[in-house]
N, C-alpha and C positions, 0 to 999 in steps of 0.2 A: 423838662426833657434834657437829655445829655448823653454823653458817651460813657461806656463802662468797660472795665477789664473783661475779657472773654471768660476768665476763670471765676469771676465774682458770681456768687449764687444767691446772695441776700436780695431781698425785695428792694428794687430801685425806686419804686413809685414814691414821689413826694420827698425824696432825699435831696436837699438843696443846700446843705451846709457848705459855706465857702471858707477858705483860709484867709488869714489876715492879709490885707493889701490886694486881694484878688477880687475882681468884679466879673470874672468870666468862668461860670460854673462848668462850662464844657471842658475846661482844661483838667478838671479833677473828675475821677470816676464817680458817677452819681451813686454807686453802691457803697464803696468803701471810703470815699472822701480822700483818697490818696492820689498824688500826681502819677501820670502815666510814665512808664519806664521804657527805655529802648527806643527803637525807630519811631514808634507812634508818638511818644512823649516829646522827643526833640522835634519831630515834624510839626506837631501842633504848635509848639512854642515858636518855632521859626516862622510859621505862617502868620501867627499873630504879631510877632515882632516886625515882620515885613510890612504889616498893615499900619503900624504905629510909629515906626522909627523916624519918620520924617516930621513928626510933630515937634513943637518946641521942646527944648530940654526940660523946661519947668513943668511941662504938662504931666499930670498925675497918671494918665492912661499910658503914656510912653514909659514912664518909670516902672509902672506895674508890668508892662509887657517885657521890659528888660529884665526885671526880677524873675518873671516866669521863665524866661529863656535861661537865666543863670541857674535856676533851680533844676531845670531839665538837663543842663550841661553837667551838673553834679551827678544826676542819676545815671548818665551814660559814661561817667568816668572822665569827662573832659574838664578837669578841675582848674587848670590854669586859665582856660577860656572863661569859666564861670567866675573866677576871682576877678579877672579884668572887667567883665560886664558888671559885677557887683560894685566894684570901685567907681565905675562910671555912673551907675544909677544912684549910689549912695551920695556921691558928691552933688548930683542934681537935686536929690531929695533934701539934702541938708541946706542947700541954697534956697530951696523953695519952701517946703513945709516946715523945715527946721530940723536940727540934729536930734531932738527928742521926740519927733513925731512917730506915730505908729508905722507909717510907711517906711521911714528911715530905719527903724528898728527891725522891721520885716526883712528889708534888704540886708541889713547888717548880720542877721542870723544866717542867711544863706551864705554870706561872705565867711562867717565863722566856720560853717560846715565845709566850704571849699578849702579854706586854709588848713583845717584839721586833716582833710583827706590828702593834702600835700605835705603833711608833717611839719607845717609851720605853726607849731603848737603854742608858742609863747604869744604870738599875735592873736591866734584863734581864741586863747583863753581871755585875753584882754577884751577883745571884741564881744565875746559872748557874756562875760561878766557885766559889761556895760548894758547890753540888751536885757540881761536878767534884772539888773537894778532898775532900769526904766520900766520893765514889764511889771515888776512887783509894785512900783510906785503908781503906775497908771491903771493896771488891770487887776492887781491883787495876787497874792501868793498862790491861789488855787485856780487861777484862770488857765484854761487849756494851753494857751500860747506861752504863758509863763512856765508851765510845766514842760512844754516842748523845748524851750530854751534850756531849762535845767537838765533835760535829758541830753541835749547837744553838748552841754558843758561836761556831762558825764563821759561822753565820747572822747573829749579832749583829755580829761583826767586819766582815762584808761590808756590812751596813747602815750601819755607822759609817764606811765608806769605807776601812777598813784591808784593802784587797784582797789585798795580798801575804801578810798574816798569815792571812787567811781561806783562801787557796789552800794555804798551808803546813799549816794545820790539817786541811783536807779531805784533802789528799794523804797526810798522816800517818795519819789515821783509815782511809782507804781501803786503804792498804798493810797495816795490821794486820788489818782486816776480811777482806781477801782471804785472808790466812794463817790466821786463827782461824775465820772463819765460812764462807769460800768466796766465789768471785767472783760467784756468782749468788744469794747470800743477799739478802733484801729490804733489810737495813740497808746492805749494801755497795752495792747499786743506788741507794739513796737518797743516799748520800754521793757517788756518781758523778754523780748529777743535780745536787747542790749544787755540785760542782766545775765541771761544765760551765757552769752559769749564772754562776758567779763568773768564769770565763774570759771570758764575754761582757761582764761589767762592766769588764774590761780591754781590751775591743774585740778580743779574740782569737777572732774569730768562726770562722775556719777550724779552729783547734784544737778549739773547742767543737763544731763540726759533726761532725768525725771522731769525737769521744768520744760524741756523742749518737746517731749512726747505729749504732755498736756497742752502745750501751746499749739502744736501741730493739729491736734484733734479739733481745737477751736478754729484755727485758721482754715483748715480744709472745709469745715462746715460753713463758715461765714464768708470766706473769700473764694474757695475753690483750690484745686490741687496745683494749678499753674499760675496763681497769683504771685507776683514778685516776692512778697513778704513770706508766703508759704514756701517758696523755693529756697529762700535764704535760710529759713529755719530748718528745712530738710538738710541743707548743706551742713549747717552747724551740728545737727544731730549726727550726721555721718562722721564729722570730725570727732565728736565725743565718743562714738562707738570705736573708731579707729584707735584712739588714744587708750582705750580700755582693752584693746586687742580682740574686739568683737568683729573680726575681719569679714566673716561671711555676710552679715547684715550690712556692714559698712560698704562693702564692695557692691552688693546688690542695689543699695540706695543710690550710690554714686553713679553707677551705670545707667540707672533710670533717670537720674537728675540731669546729667550732662546734655542730652538732646533738648530737654525742656529749657535749660538755661540758654542754649543757643537760639531756640525759638523766641523766647520772651525778651532776653536782654541783647542778643546779637553776639556773634562769635568773638568780637574784640573787647567786649565789656570786661572790666576787672573781675566781676563776680563769676563770669563764665570761665575766665582763665583760671581763677582759683579752684573752681569745680574740676576743671581738667587736670590741674596739678595734683589735687587730692586723689583723684582716681588713679593717676599714674603712681603716686606714692603707695597707695593701698595695694596696687597690683604687684608691687615688688615683694610682697609678703604672702601672696595667695597663689 
């Protein structure tokens, strides 16, 4: 048993896959296996952290609780707080389990994501390449978590303007994920989302549109219309349409999306703000 996103429509029974370093399945949606976003996600993480924060620093449960909080902080756009919590938990894990432990690498990946979101790209790349090296050594090249790290590294490469390298990374990850996990696995869909947005960075809006329309059909069926991943893909599709001067559909989608972003993410979340800005920009031309 466990919690699920309201928008998730897939069968939840028996779905108990957990993320690395996590021993608390309730923190992840039992349907899509992704962490909760917005007030629910941060609320759950803070409740759990409150229950474990007074344990000794070397206690694995405390470290995992701190890592869960750090991941939730990334999801609500509180990147500096996430970075601080990651550094605290990584130091404790390095002193306990060791610098190359699975737990330390799990925390380090969250740190890499938080750094990337703050445009601290050089350090993010160093951190994620270390995690990737350890993951390949300990888990293998095609393990889901190794692929997840490679996808995070693709985010850094994209932010660094290394678009061709990012596209190659996402394409490689997606090919393996489709074979190992399946075309409709949440990780595969996330990588497809990243690939589509990176194509937009190369102004390949028509290619991105085609990829996003197919992605959305799958996400709406598997997750539901108001799942965070579905909303983000819908936003990206609106961007692709706007850039191709398909203003009528772009505006209609954006007007429908903004209230959903506010409900799911909260009004102050960076994704909600981006959705609002896009609608304002489209409205200038319609």
